[in-house]
C-alpha angles and dihedrals in degrees: 000000000000096000126155109210110180143148096015122142136212111187126146102216094158095059111029090186090064120065129219114236136199108011090191104033134347129189122204140170096025095306125153133220118194128175150123141219094034135142116216108174145132093027121141136211142153087253131012100007098198106029138359141176113211147155106024096001130247142176137275114197110177127157133184090018132144105223126157094210108071113255126174113240136116114275096009118144135188096209121127106263091220104221120206095242116340091174088069093038094256103144097174112126117256124225110284096028112151088224093068112105088354100112127105107300089219092059120099110275122257118265090265089061097251129121114290116276125218116257137031097288118055126211109248107227095181109134096013090103094196095293120135113243115213120252103244103216145007107260137162105213124218109279119241140250096018118204093034135181105189116010133006125195119225119192132177133176122226119201093196140014112279149122115303127192123186117188136176118216130185122232091271092057096254116145112249103175140350109214100184137352105175148102109285133186120246118270129062124338119196135179135174123225118204096190096263129128129228090279092056093251123138109248125223123270114268146084120326135171131224114208123192118194122194135160095346095313133093140198130192137200130193119238127193117206115198127194125255 
């Protein structure tokens, strides 16, 4: 309950014929993992980067959890948790994170008296008073997970209202998919890409680029799609 499980790896480099499973969590031999209000993100593995059930089976029963690999469970989301500064190991949630007030309503409230957040470190809302703080800059955040095999989360911040366009290109510069091209309110904009093009077809494994255009400026991030 209220765990943050991030940036772990499960790769079998010693025996290439055997894969590493479940970079975040892995259940084996009929075991069971239950929990709520967790964040399981940015983990890597040969197969099933966030969670896996292997060798004798088992059960994973998580609810109200932010996890980038789809997992059935009430209240689960696949949105980027938006850490304050993961590069410097600061896993507090930043303002606008979808994990704020997204935990199980029946859980004990956070120390600031608000509904439980997802993850180990809650966002302190003391002094906010319910007002909406402006997003300071336009930024396209690092996509996650990356590489990905099923779904990748794309998040950008918008300091003002304006037209936003999010496009996926292949390595040759050809347009694969336009997510949105519309006027959008300030705040945080997020989309999920499942590796399909505008015709609904699964694209080949390889390097792709996400480009976000806003208010005359643009930012891009590289994505790596791997086969399943």
